[in-house]
N, C-alpha and C positions, 0 to 999 in steps of 0.2 A: 504494500500500500504506500502511496506517495505521501510525503509530508504536506501539511496545509500550506496553501499559497499565501505568502506574506503580503501580497498586494490585494488581498481579498476585499478590504474596505474600499480601496480605490475602484475596484471592479464594480462593486455594488453601487457606489455613488455615481459613477459614470453611466451605469445602466439606468438609474433613476433620472438622470439628466437627458435621457433619450438617445444615447449612443448605441450603435449596433455592436454585435459581438466582434465583428471584423475590425471595426474602428477602435474598440477598446483594446483588442489584441495588438493592433498596430501602434497605438499610443503608448501602451505599457511595455511593448516589445515582449509579449508573451505568446504562447501557442494558443490558437483558437479553442482547442479542446479544454485547456485549463480554465479559460474564461467561461466557457459554456458550463463546465462542471461546477464552478463556483456559483454561477447564477442559478443553476438547477438546485444546488444545496440551499441557497438563499440566506446563508449566514457565513460569518467569517471563521468561526471555530470549527472544531471537529464534531462529527456526529457522535452520539453516545455509542459505546461498544455494545454489541449483543453478546449473549452468552452468560454463563455463570462465572462470577469472579473467582479467582484462585483462592482456595481455602488455606493452603499452607503458607506460612509466613516466608516469602521468598528470600529476603535478605538474611534472615536468621538461618534458614535452611541452606542457603548458598555458602555461608561461612562455615557451617558444620561440615558439609560435604567436602568443601575445599580443604579444610583442615585434616579431615580423615584421609583424603587422597594424598595430600602432601606428606603425611606421616608414613603411609604405606600405599604406594601406587598400584600394588597388585591386589588391593582390597576388592572383595566381591561386591559388585553393584547391587546384586540381588539381596545380599545380607544387609547392606547399608539401607536399602529401600525399606526392608521389613523393620529394621531398628527404628527408622525415622517415621514409619507408618505413612509413607507416600509411595506413589507408583515409581517403578524403576525408571521409566521414561522421563518422568518429571525431574528425577534426581540428576540424570546425566544430560539429556538433551535440552530440557527446559531451562535448568538453572545454570549449568556450567558450559553449555555449548560444546560438550565433548562427545566423542563417538567411541564407545567402548569396543575393544577387540581383545581376543585372547592371544596371549603371546605364544607363538609357535616356535618350538625348538627346531632347528634345521641341522642337517648333517654338515659338519665343518671339518676341513682337513687341517691338521696341524702342520707346522713347518717341516717337521721330521717326515711325516707321511708324504708331503709334497715332494721333498727331495727324493724319497724312496721311489715314488712313481716316475719321476723324471729319469732316474738311473735305470729303472726297469725297462724303459722303452729306448734307451740309447743303444745303438747297434755298434 
């Protein structure tokens, strides 16, 4: 969603004075769509948000989760979510903008094994 237009009051006053959308856009050097959207809304501020407000206290929750992750970055998100009594998605995606992944071990060759492999194929 785009931020509110800072020239909203000017757009509304020019419209009341009888200017067309194209004239207002040209005068204020804005896109016609922005002018039309502001006029359709009919007010300068944002419209009220729909939906149920967040019940968990976000700043407090964010601090707790960040502190726990900083202490132990391999901490289970599922355990943390059950301890804090919130959903796992809210903990990670909503508050911290982090994307969890499981650390996968991969096969690695040590330097000694690399040298051994090189020598084995030398003719």
